[in-house]
N, C-alpha and C positions, 0 to 999 in steps of 0.2 A: 617342889617341884613349881617354879611361879608359872600362874597362870595368865598374865597382864595379856591383853591385847594390844596389837600389834608392838613397835620399837623405834626409836628415835635413831639409830642408824639404818647407814646403806644395806643393801640388799648387797649377801654377800654368794657368790657357790662356792661348793665345794668341787673336786678334782670327779671324776667322774669314776670310780674304780672297778673298771669294767673287765681287768684281767686278773681281780681276784676270784676264786672259785666261788663263792656264795652268790655274784653277781647274776648267775646262771641258775642258780638253784631254783626251782620254781616254789617251794616253800614256802620259804625266807621271802621272795617276793610278794606271795597270795599276803604273808605278814604284814608287809610294808605298807598295802597296798590296803589292805585292811583299817588300819593304823591312822592313813592318811587321807582313805574317804571317809571314814568316821568324824573326822576334823571338817572336812568338808560339806559335811553332811549339816554339822552343827551349826555352822559361818553361812553358807549359802551366795558367799557375796560374787562369786563368778558367772552365776547363772546365767546372766546374758551374753558373755564373751564368744561362746563356739556349743556346737552341740555336745559336746563328751560331757559336762556339768548336769541340763538339763535331762538327759540320757543315766547320768549315775541317781541324779534326785528321782527322777521317773520309777527306775531300778526297787529305789527304797520305799519312795510313798506307794508303788505298784504291790509290795511284798507281802507277804505274812505277818510282820510284825510294825511295820511303818518304821523300823531301825534297820538297819545294817545287817544284823545278825541276819533276818530276814531273806536276803538276798543269796543267792545261788553263786557261789564263788564262779562259776564257768560263765555267768554275763557279765563278770569283767572285764571282759576280751572288748565287748562293744564299745567300752567307755575308753579303753584304751584306742580301737579301731579308730575314735572318731578323734583323738586328739591328734592336732594336724603341726605340734609341737611350734607354734608360734611366741612365746613365750609371756607373753599378757597378765597372766593369772600372776606368774609370779615376779613381772616387773612392776605390776598395774594396780592389784586387786588384794591380792593375799597377806593379813596384818600378819600370817605365822612363818615367813620366809626367812633362811638362816642372817644375821645370831640370835632370831630370836630358836630360843631351843628347843621348841617344836620341830623343826628346823626343816619346812616343807618345799618340796620343790618338786613340782606337782607335772612339768615338764619333764624334766627329768628321771622319774619314776615312772613316767609313759615311757620316755625310751627304752628306759631298762626293761621294761615289758614286752615292746616290740622288741627288742635281742634277744631275749630269752624267749620267744615266739619263733623269731627269726631262726635261731639257733638248733630249734626242735622240730621245725616241720617248713623251713623256707618260705617262699612266698609265692603267690601266683604268678603264672606266667607272666600276665600284664603288669603287675606292682615291678620284678622287675627289669622289664622292657623299659617303663617309663625311668626306673632310675639309671639307666646306660645313657645317660645324656650324650657322651663323647659319643661311645659308639653308633649311637642311635641316627648322632649328627655327622656323623663321617660318610655312613652307607646313603643316608637322606639327599646329602649334596651330590654324589655322583652326580654328573651329568648325564640328561635325559632321565635318572629317576626323581631327580627334584624335581622337575616339571610332572613327573606322573603322579609322584607322590602328592604337590601342592594344588593338582586337579583333582585326587582323589578327595581329598581332606575336604573340598567345598562342592562335592555330591548329592545330594542326600541320600540315595538310592547306598553309596558307597558308604556313607559315615553310617547309616541303619545297620548295614554289614558291616561295621565295625563294632558299635554296638555290640551286637547280637554275641559276636564271636570273641573280643575282648576287655567288653563290658568299661566302654569310650564312651560317653555320652554321645548321643547323635547333635545333641542341642550346642554344646562346648564349642565355642569358635576355638580355632585352633591356630598357632603362630606358623605361619609359611617357612619352610628352608629357603636361606636364600642362597641363587646361584654362585655367590664370589664370597667364599670365607673371608670371614673379616682380617687371618692372621696372612691369607696370601696375598691381600692385597693391601693393608695398613702401610703407611710410609710415616715412619714415628721420624721427628727431625733431632738429633741429636748435637747437633752444631752450634745452639746455642752455645752463647758463655754462661758456668753455672753461676748461681746467686744464691748463696746459703742464705737461710731465715733465721731470726730467733727459735720459731716452733716449727721450722719445716725445713726438710734437706732441696734440697735444689734441682737434682736431677729423679725422673721418675720413671719407674718400669710398671708398662701395662700387664697385668694380668688379665687376660681377653674375657674369660669365663665361655661355657659350655654356649651359653643361651647368645651371646652378642658375637660368638663366632660364626655361629653355625644358623641362628634368626634372624636377629635385628644387627645386621655390621653395619648398619648408618652408624647406630649409637657411638661404637667406638672412634667411627672416621669424624662424628662429633668432636669426643674427647680431645681427638689428636688435633682439630682444630684450634681447641681453646685455650690447648696448652703450648700449640705452636704460636698465637698470638698473643700467650704472656711471656712469649721466649722461653719456655722451661726445657731442657735438654733433655728428649724422651729417649726411650728404647721399649719394644717391645719383650715378654720373659722368655727367656729362649725356647725352652719349650715348656708342657704343660699338659696337665691331664683334669676331670673333672674335680674341682675341691672336697668333692665325697657329700657333700650335705644330701643330695636325690638319694646314697647310701645310707645315709644316716639316720634318716628319717625312714627309712623301711628295717633299721635295726641291723644293719649290715655291718658291722663294727671291724670286723677284721678286711673289709675293702674300704672301708674308710682308711684303717692302717698302711694298706696298699696303696692309695694313690696320694697319701703323705709321704710316703719313701718318695715318691717321684718328684714331687712336687715342692716338699721343703727344701731339700738341699740345693737347689736350684733358685729358690726366695731366698735364703739364709746368704747365699753369697751376696746378693744382692743388698738385701738389708746390710751384711755386715760393711758392706762397701760404701754404704751411706743412701742407699736410692729409698724414694716414697716409693712405695708400692700399688697403686690403683686397681681397686676392682669398683666396673663402675652396675654391679648386682647387687644388691642388698646383703643376701644368702650367703654369699661367696666371700664378701667382708665378713661376715659375721663368724662364718667356718673360721677362717684365718684368726679372727680377734681374737673369740672366745672357743668355740666349739672344740677344739685341739688344742689347745694350750692345757683345757678342761678333763683331757679325753690321754695327753701325754706331758701331766706336770712335772718332770722332768727333764724332759727334752729340750736343751737348752737353745737349738735351733728352732723347734717351735715356739717358744717364746721370744727369740729375735723379729722372728718375721712379724707373732703378733702386733708386735710393738714397731714395727716399718706398714703396715698394711693399714690404707685408709682410705673411708667414703670419696669419692669425688670433692664434692662437696665441702665435706668436712676437709679437706686440703689446698682449696681454695676461698676458705673462710680463713682456714690460718696465715696461708699467705696474703690476702689482705690484711689481718692485726701483722705482718712485718712487712707492710706498705710495699709487698712483690706484688700486688696482683694488681692487673690494669682497668679502670673505671671507665673505659672510654666506649660507655654503649651509644648507637647509633641509630637502637630500634627499641620502643618503648612494645609492652608485650600486653599492654589492656588486662583482661580480669583472666586470672589462673585461678583454678581449683585446683589445689594441688593436695594431695594424698601422702601421707607419711606412710609407709608399711611396716609392717608391725619387726621383724629381721634390723631395721632401721632405728626404729626407735628403743631398741633393748641394746643397741651399741651404747647407748647414753653419751649419746655427743651433741645432744639438742639439736635443732631446727634449723641445718644448717642449710641445707636446700633451698627452705624459705626465706632462710636471713637474706642469703645472697640474689635472689630474683628479686626481694621487696628495695634492694639496692639500683635497681634499673628505674630510672626514670620514667613517671605514667604507667606506672606496673603494679598495679592490685591484688593479692595473692591471698587465697581465700584455704585454709589448712585445715584438714580434717584428719583428726585421730583419732584413726577406727580399723579396725580387721576389717580388711575387703571380706575375707570369706574364700579366699580361692587358693593360696598356700601352695605353691609348684603345680603338684601334678595331682592333690586332694581332689580339688573340683572338679578334676577333668574325668574322675571315674565314675560310673553310671549312676552308683548305690551315693554318692555322694553331693550331685550335682547342684539336685533342690536344697538341699542344706547349703550350699555354698551360694547361692542365691540371697535363701530367707535370710543368711548372716548377711551378707551383704547391701541386702536393702535398705538400711538407714546412710551407707558411706555414698549410695548412687543417687538418693533422694536429697543429700548432703551437698554433693559433686555438682548437681545441676540447677539446686536453687540460685546461685549468684547469675545465672544464664550467663556463662563463662565465655570467652573466647577461646581459650585451652583448658584441657583436663592436662594431669599426667600426675606421675609418679614415680618413686627411684625404681621401682620395682615393674618393668617393662608387663607380665604377667598380668597382677593385680592392675594395670591401666588398661588393657587390653579386657579384662573381667569388669572392670568398672563400664567404660564403654557400652557393654554388650548390657550391662542391668541398665545402664541410663537410657537403651534404646537410639532414637532419631533424636539428634540434637545437632545445633548449627557448629557449637565444639570442636576442634580438632584435637585431637589425641593425638601429644608428642612427650617426647621425653623431657624430661627437665635438662641435660646436657645439648638438647636440642636447642630449648629455648635460649636457653643462654646463648649458643652459637650464635643464634638468628641478631641476639641483642647485641653481639660485638660488630652486627654485621659482615660474619664470614658467612659468605652466600656461597663462593665459589667453591662448586662442589671436589674431593677430591677424587679423581679418576680412577677407575681400577680398569678392569679386562679391554684392551680395545675393542674387538669382536664385538661386546656385548654394551658398548658407550659410542654413542649419534655423539660426533662434534656438530656443532651449528656451522653449517654455512655461511663464507664471507655476505651471502646477498641479506641474508638474515639481520646480523649486527643489534639485535636487540629492539627492531623495531617490523611489525608485520607487513610485510607489501598490502596493499589493498589496490583496486581499481578504480583508476581515474578514468574520465574523460577520455583525456589524453592517447592513453593505452587503449585505445577500441579502434578498428578501421572502422573506412568507410565501405559502404557493401560492394563497391565495386575493387577497391585494394583487398578485402576479404574472398572477395571471387576469384582470384588468382591467387590467393594468398593460400587457400582453404585446404588445398588436398595435403601440403607437407607440413601446416596449422596442427592438421585431423590427426595426423599421422604421429606429430612432436605430442599433442595431449594423451592418445592413445597407447606412448609408450612410458609418459608420465605418471597413465593412473596406473601402468601393473603395480605400482612400488605403492602405492594407496587403498590396495584394494585387501580385503579381509574376509573371508567366506566363514558363516557361523552353519557349519553343517553344511544340508546340502543345499538348502531353500533359502538363505537369507543369506546376500554379501552388502557387505557394507561397500560404500565410495568417501573416503577420509577427503573434502575438500579441499582445495587452497586457495589462491587467488586465478594459478592458469587455468583449473578444472571451469572455476567459474565464467571466468572470462569468455573460456570457449562455450560454454551453457549461452552467454549474452550473445555470441557472435552470431550464435546459431539459430536465436531467435530473432534478432533482427533480420537476418538472412531468411526466416521464412517465415516472415510478419511482413515483410519488405519495408520494414521502417527506416526510413531515412532521414525523419523529420528532428530537430533537436530536444523538442519537447517528447517525443515518444522516446529518443535513447535515451534521457535523463530517467523516464520513468522505470524505462525495463531496468537502468542502471541501480535505481530506488530501491526495487525491487527484490533484485539477485545479490548487492552487495552485502546483507548482513548475513548471507550464508558461506564468507570467507572468514575464518578463523580468527581471533583478535589475538595470542599470545597468550592468552591463557585457558583455551579451550581446544575442544577439536569439534567442527561441525560435519554432519555425516549425514550422507544422501542414503538412508536403509531401505532395501530393494527383495519384494519376497518373490522366489522365481518357483511358479510352479509350471512344468508344459501343458498338461492336460488341462482344459476347460473346464471340465466336471471338479478335477480333485482341486484346483485352482480356487474353483468358489466354494468349496464343501471346509478346505484349509483357513481359507480367509474368513468365514462363517467362526470357525473354532478358536483363531487368534486374535480373536478380538481385544485390545491392551497389551498385544505384544510390544508395540513400540514403547512403552514404558517400562518393559523389564531387562532392557539392554543394559549391560552395563559394562567398566572398564576396571582393572585392580592392580593399582601401582603397589609394590610388593610392601608389605608394615601397613598400608591404611586401608580405612573399607574400603569397600566397592563405591563407585561412582553410578548410581542412575543416570540415565537416557532424561535431557527435557527435552520433550517431543512435542513439533508441532506446534510450533509457538504462533505460526501464524494465523492456522484455521486449524479444526479440527477434522480428521480424516478418517473419520469411523462411523458408523453409526451401530441403533441397535442391532441389526442384522450381519453385518459384518466390517472386517477393516479393510483400510488401504492397501496394494500389493507396495506403494511407495509413500514412505515416511523422511522427515526430516529430524535428526535430532542436535544434541548439544549438549559435550560431556565437560564441564568445569573442573579446572584441577587448581588446587593452592599450591600457592610459591613452593613451599614442603615438600609436595608433592612431583613439580616439576624439578627440581633440585636432585631428590632422589632419583628419576628418573634417569639424569646428566648422570648420575652417579654411577649407574650400572642397573638400581631395581628391575625388578621381574613387574614389565607389562601383560598383562592378559584381558582375555575380551570374551564376554558371553552375555548368553540369551536364559532367562529363567522363566519361563513360562507349564502352566501344567499340559500344554499341548506341543509346547517346541522347550529342548535343551540343547544346548549347544554351549565348549567352552574352548576358546581356545587355546593350545600352548606359549611358553612366553613368545610374544612376538621379539622376532630378531630381524637383523640389517638381510637386505638396504630398507623394508619397510618400517623396522625400527629409526630408523635415521630420518627417514622421510617424514614420519612421525614428530619425532621431535625437533624438526625444522619447524615446524607449525609455532614452537611453543619458545616465548622468551625468558631465558636467561636471567629469575630476578639477581 
């Protein structure tokens, strides 16, 4: 046998013979692991990819002989558990992959080991729960349940309980579940004229995926808007279940086959009638492109679907080569740090997302090609969370280094992981599809459920009302109109008051509430000279929202004077701990008391003035129907609202200009 290192030929994967009897034979499995691990020990090129290889080499180096024969076979499972099937060793490092005669496919060997382990002893409840993304998504998005679920996943006490009972690390930031599922509210447009390209079908079908459907439907809506902008007739896959990737990573290959039997007949009909099938989650795309064809090499329907599946940016760049992609970008995006996820890299399609984003004028893209370390459910688990953050640290540093305007990854889970690793930074986390939609100037939201989406009033017209000198009444006129005006303002405030627990109330100010305060101040101080009126107007006018923010009066209320004094002493700094959260985005902390400091070393004030600045993307998300929650997180006071609903939601959205 030749012992040459490496090969000039492209890596080739062999079918996964998982239905053969020997596949589940544990003795045969350990023989193969022993062979492969010994070759890995002699090479060690993959030591910096993940924690599976360092664990293997530590077992060898700490063993009795310093070689593989000094390692107990039962400890091989520790290596298996640390492999999350990113495929990077196979694709980028190993010089002995097929067609090399040593035939090393480390990820598929680990997959076989996981399947043997699952066949023999099943999996812990937590792992089964995390792998059932479709079932969990359906349950978690039930009305009321979704609000409770999202609230609990942000409460430290609940997260600690979740860690102790299920082993989901308390510090891992988890995605929200959406109150409006993508498939229920998507509006694909199939009325455009089909334009077939030399490289691309002219019709598109979207396989939503569990994550887009249940967690971040806005990504799916952005994809629909991009397709509509390019006048590509589009439909949704009629029915779908999970692609099977979470079950594959668990080793439950029978469940993968069950999902395949539900998805493939529907997808195959689309493929055979000339549709391009797009999925916006790289792992799902990879499942249909590579893993299922290797598991079912003789299934013609599976192979047909594999040929028709596209990553969205792969499809768009092929349309560009066919001269069928519109290049009428109206917005530049500045500096973007873009992470290309492992499951996209192993598809061997090149850097299509980067290539397209770089075509946008005045846009600079820094591309990071390295595993972020999250891998679906792996980085969520208590025992692997710290490893996932350690693996991701070089990515975190590289993503933050250019001081970007945006950070993004085709894998939304990896992007959230990277954002958590970077920590506080001015850059916004947006999906590449969202960035492309913004570059096209497609800012009009696709409205979904009417009860959750507030329409801007005719008075808004994308220009927020300001208090003018002419809008103020004279003292004499106000004396006559005061009772009626006061009644109007009190009724108006009812839709602008939000309670945070029992003792904090937020009043979201607008032109009417601030004008009322000015009129009351002029009346109380008997100010009638022009200079005095203009001074009051100048003092209060900044409290009116500007169209991209909310301005809030925060009131801390305790009826008993002694209790109030005690609590105000405890609540120093609470004004900086109030936050709002738009579904799919990080919390926005209040900017407090910009005019003067309202606390000292002894106590805080019972009244504070807050400002919350929202990005264009957050405003657009709210108009689409994304959930809005408000809370306060202080060591001595913590409260979170349920999702803000109409009529309060409508009143607050009326303060925001739709970009």
